C-alpha positions as CSV (number, residue, x, y, z in Angstrom):
1,G,53.4,51.3,18.4
2,L,50.4,52.8,21.5
3,E,48.1,53.4,18.2
4,R,48.8,49.3,17.5
5,Q,47.9,47.8,20.3
6,E,45.1,50.5,21.7
7,W,43.6,49.1,18.0
8,K,43.9,45.7,18.7
9,L,42.5,45.7,21.8
10,G,39.5,48.1,20.8
11,G,39.1,45.6,18.0
12,L,38.7,42.3,21.0
13,C,36.8,44.1,23.3
14,H,34.5,44.6,20.3
15,Y,34.2,40.9,19.3
16,A,34.0,40.0,23.2
17,W,31.0,42.1,23.6
18,L,29.2,40.8,20.1
19,I,30.1,37.2,22.0
20,F,28.4,38.2,25.5
21,K,25.3,39.2,23.6
22,I,25.1,36.1,21.6
23,I,25.5,34.1,24.7
24,I,22.6,36.5,26.3
25,F,20.0,35.8,23.3
26,S,20.4,32.2,22.9
27,L,19.6,32.1,27.1
28,S,16.2,34.4,26.2
29,V,15.4,32.5,23.6
30,P,13.4,28.9,24.6
31,N,14.7,26.2,22.8
32,V,13.0,25.0,20.1
33,A,13.2,22.0,17.2
34,M,15.0,22.9,14.4
35,A,13.9,21.1,11.4
36,R,16.3,18.2,10.2
37,G,14.2,17.5,6.9
38,P,12.6,14.1,6.2
39,K,12.8,10.8,8.0
40,K,14.7,8.3,5.6
41,H,15.1,5.3,8.0
42,L,12.3,2.3,9.4
43,K,12.6,-0.6,11.8
44,Q,11.2,-2.8,11.1
45,V,9.5,-3.2,14.6
46,A,7.9,0.0,13.4
47,A,7.0,-1.4,9.9
48,P,3.1,-1.8,9.4
49,K,1.9,-5.4,10.5
50,H,0.5,-6.2,6.9
51,W,4.1,-6.3,5.5
52,M,4.4,-9.4,6.8
53,L,8.0,-8.7,7.6
54,D,10.8,-11.1,10.0
55,K,11.3,-9.4,12.7
56,L,14.3,-11.2,13.6
57,T,16.7,-11.1,10.4
58,G,17.1,-7.4,10.5
59,V,16.9,-4.6,12.4
60,F,15.6,-1.4,9.3
61,A,13.1,-1.7,6.2
62,P,12.8,0.1,3.5
63,R,11.3,2.8,4.1
64,P,8.3,4.0,1.5
65,S,9.5,7.0,-0.6
66,T,7.3,10.1,-1.0
67,S,3.7,9.6,-2.9
68,P,0.1,10.1,-2.1
69,C,0.1,7.0,-0.8
70,K,-0.1,6.7,3.4
71,L,3.1,4.9,4.8
72,R,0.5,3.0,6.8
73,E,-1.5,1.8,3.4
74,C,0.9,0.9,0.9
75,L,3.5,-1.4,0.0
76,P,7.8,-0.8,-1.0
77,L,8.5,-2.4,-4.6
78,I,11.7,-4.2,-2.9
79,I,9.0,-6.1,-0.7
80,F,7.0,-7.1,-3.2
81,L,9.4,-8.6,-5.3
82,R,11.8,-9.7,-2.8
83,N,9.2,-10.8,-0.1
84,R,6.2,-12.0,-1.8
85,L,7.2,-13.5,-5.0
86,K,11.0,-14.2,-4.8
87,Y,12.0,-12.9,-8.2
88,A,14.9,-10.8,-6.4
89,L,17.0,-11.9,-4.2
90,T,19.1,-8.6,-3.6
91,G,17.3,-4.4,-4.1
92,D,19.6,-4.3,-7.9
93,K,17.3,-6.3,-9.8
94,W,14.1,-4.8,-11.3
95,F,11.7,-4.3,-14.7
96,I,8.9,-3.1,-13.4
97,K,5.8,-0.8,-14.6
98,I,3.1,-0.1,-11.7
99,D,0.0,1.3,-13.6
100,G,1.8,1.4,-17.4
101,K,5.0,3.6,-16.3
102,V,7.8,2.4,-15.4
103,R,9.6,2.9,-11.7
104,T,12.9,2.5,-11.1
105,D,12.6,3.6,-7.4
106,I,13.3,0.2,-5.4
107,T,11.4,1.8,-2.6
108,Y,8.1,3.3,-4.4
109,P,5.3,2.4,-2.4
110,A,2.5,0.9,-4.3
111,G,-1.3,1.0,-3.0
112,F,-4.7,-0.2,-3.4
113,M,-5.4,-1.5,-6.7
114,D,-2.3,-0.4,-8.5
115,V,-1.4,-3.3,-11.1
116,I,2.6,-4.1,-11.1
117,S,3.3,-5.6,-15.2
118,I,6.4,-7.4,-15.4
119,D,7.0,-7.4,-19.1
120,K,9.7,-9.4,-19.0
121,M,7.9,-12.3,-17.8
122,G,4.5,-11.5,-19.0
123,E,3.0,-11.2,-15.8
124,N,0.3,-8.5,-14.5
125,F,-0.5,-8.5,-10.7
126,C,-3.2,-6.5,-8.6
127,L,-2.8,-5.2,-4.7
128,I,-6.0,-6.2,-3.3
129,C,-6.3,-7.0,0.1
130,D,-7.5,-9.6,2.1
131,T,-9.5,-10.4,4.9
132,K,-7.1,-10.2,7.1
133,G,-6.0,-6.6,5.7
134,C,-2.9,-7.8,4.3
135,F,-2.0,-7.3,1.0
136,A,-3.1,-10.3,-1.1
137,V,-0.8,-11.1,-4.3
138,H,-3.4,-11.2,-7.0
139,Q,-2.6,-12.4,-10.6
140,K,-4.1,-10.7,-13.4
141,I,-4.9,-13.6,-15.6
142,F,-6.7,-13.3,-18.9
143,V,-9.7,-15.9,-19.3
144,G,-11.8,-16.2,-22.9
145,T,-12.1,-19.8,-23.7
146,K,-14.5,-21.7,-26.1
147,G,-15.0,-17.8,-27.8
148,I,-16.3,-16.3,-24.9
149,P,-15.6,-12.6,-25.3
150,Y,-13.8,-10.5,-22.2
151,L,-12.5,-7.6,-21.2
152,V,-9.7,-6.6,-18.3
153,T,-10.1,-3.4,-16.4
154,H,-6.9,-1.9,-15.3
155,D,-7.3,-3.2,-11.7
156,A,-7.2,-7.4,-12.9
157,R,-11.1,-7.3,-13.3
158,T,-12.0,-9.9,-15.7
159,I,-15.4,-9.2,-17.1
160,C,-17.0,-12.1,-19.1
161,Y,-19.8,-11.5,-21.9
162,P,-19.4,-7.5,-21.8
163,D,-21.7,-4.9,-23.7
164,P,-20.8,-5.0,-27.4
165,L,-20.3,-1.4,-27.1
166,I,-17.7,-1.0,-24.4
167,K,-14.3,0.1,-26.3
168,V,-10.8,0.4,-25.0
169,N,-10.5,3.4,-22.4
170,D,-14.0,3.5,-21.6
171,T,-15.0,3.6,-17.8
172,I,-17.6,0.9,-16.8
173,Q,-19.4,1.2,-13.7
174,I,-19.9,-2.2,-11.6
175,D,-22.4,-3.2,-8.8
176,L,-19.6,-4.6,-6.6
177,E,-18.4,-3.3,-3.9
178,T,-14.8,-4.1,-1.8
179,V,-14.3,-2.3,1.6
180,T,-11.1,-0.5,1.9
181,G,-10.9,0.4,5.3
182,G,-11.7,-0.3,8.8
183,A,-12.5,-3.9,10.6
184,N,-14.1,-5.2,7.4
185,L,-11.0,-4.6,4.9
186,G,-11.3,-6.6,2.2
187,R,-14.7,-7.8,2.1
188,I,-16.1,-8.0,-1.3
189,G,-19.9,-8.3,-2.1
190,V,-23.0,-6.7,-2.7
191,I,-24.5,-3.0,-1.4
192,T,-28.4,-3.9,-0.4
193,N,-29.6,-0.3,1.1
194,R,-27.5,2.6,2.6
195,E,-28.8,4.7,6.1
196,R,-28.8,7.9,5.6
197,H,-27.6,10.1,9.1
198,P,-27.7,13.8,8.5
199,G,-24.8,15.5,10.9
200,S,-22.5,12.0,10.3
201,F,-21.6,9.0,8.5
202,D,-23.8,7.6,6.3
203,V,-23.9,3.3,7.2
204,V,-23.9,0.9,4.1
205,H,-25.0,-2.6,4.5
206,M,-23.4,-5.1,2.3
207,K,-24.2,-8.9,1.5
208,D,-21.1,-11.2,0.1
209,A,-21.0,-14.5,-1.6
210,N,-22.2,-16.2,1.5
211,G,-25.8,-14.3,1.6
212,N,-26.6,-13.8,-2.7
213,S,-25.7,-16.5,-5.1
214,F,-25.0,-14.6,-8.4
215,G,-26.3,-17.5,-10.4
216,N,-23.5,-17.6,-13.2
217,I,-20.1,-17.4,-13.6
218,P,-18.2,-14.6,-11.4
219,W,-17.8,-11.2,-13.1
220,I,-14.4,-10.7,-11.6
221,S,-11.5,-12.6,-10.8
222,L,-10.7,-12.7,-6.8
223,P,-7.8,-13.5,-4.5
224,R,-8.3,-16.7,-2.2
225,G,-11.0,-16.6,-0.1
226,K,-12.8,-14.6,-2.3
227,G,-13.5,-11.8,0.1
228,I,-15.4,-13.3,2.4
229,C,-14.5,-13.1,6.3
230,L,-13.8,-16.3,8.4
231,T,-14.6,-16.9,12.4
232,I,-11.8,-18.1,13.8
233,A,-13.7,-21.2,14.3
234,E,-14.6,-21.9,10.5
235,E,-11.0,-20.9,10.0
236,R,-10.2,-23.9,12.4
237,D,-13.0,-26.6,11.0
238,K,-11.5,-25.5,7.4
239,R,-8.0,-27.0,8.2
240,F,-9.0,-29.9,9.8
241,A,-11.0,-30.8,6.8
242,T,-8.0,-30.2,4.4
243,N,-5.6,-31.6,6.4
244,Q,-8.1,-35.1,6.9
245,S,-8.2,-34.9,2.4
246,S,-5.2,-34.6,2.4
247,G,-3.9,-37.3,4.6
């Protein structure tokens, strides 16, 4: 009996000594935040403004899945279908292709110049930025009346009278540029000259449709506004003229 009691006391002392060492070690090590994994929630207040979400209709917004696109530079698929096109009232309905590949993730992020296809309805949309920095829903339309030859690129550009040597899956270069970031996001025009600054960023000067006439039919189909950034006064005059003509 005495040996068993001594063995129990020895075991208790050993465990007490281990607990004491763990407490001392935890006090000596600084408080380091441990990894909690990727974030899975996003509030509407913190969502990018170009998603154009109503801040009073809910608390949370769909957080984009992991992809090469940045969170501030993409649009989740559910927002495109539910909020922009009004095709799906919930997140349970989808039959969508992005750049020709079926995507079943409702929070899959679609980026700039991605083509969203709905085969059941025969519709194709291209994500293009307008001059306000928001994604514009630009429908990809195939045109070609009166026997005019044309071709359509992967990013919803329709080019009339192409070179007869151009074939399917060929790569073509167009001298029409779109600004994809900064204060002039969404503006479209032709590059006039380029200033080179060694050791710093180059400055590219462009001219839009207001300063240059293309002469004949446009080479590509553009969203509303044609990529021209208007001042506040010009937008006001345009609204007044529209209201007067409609009234």
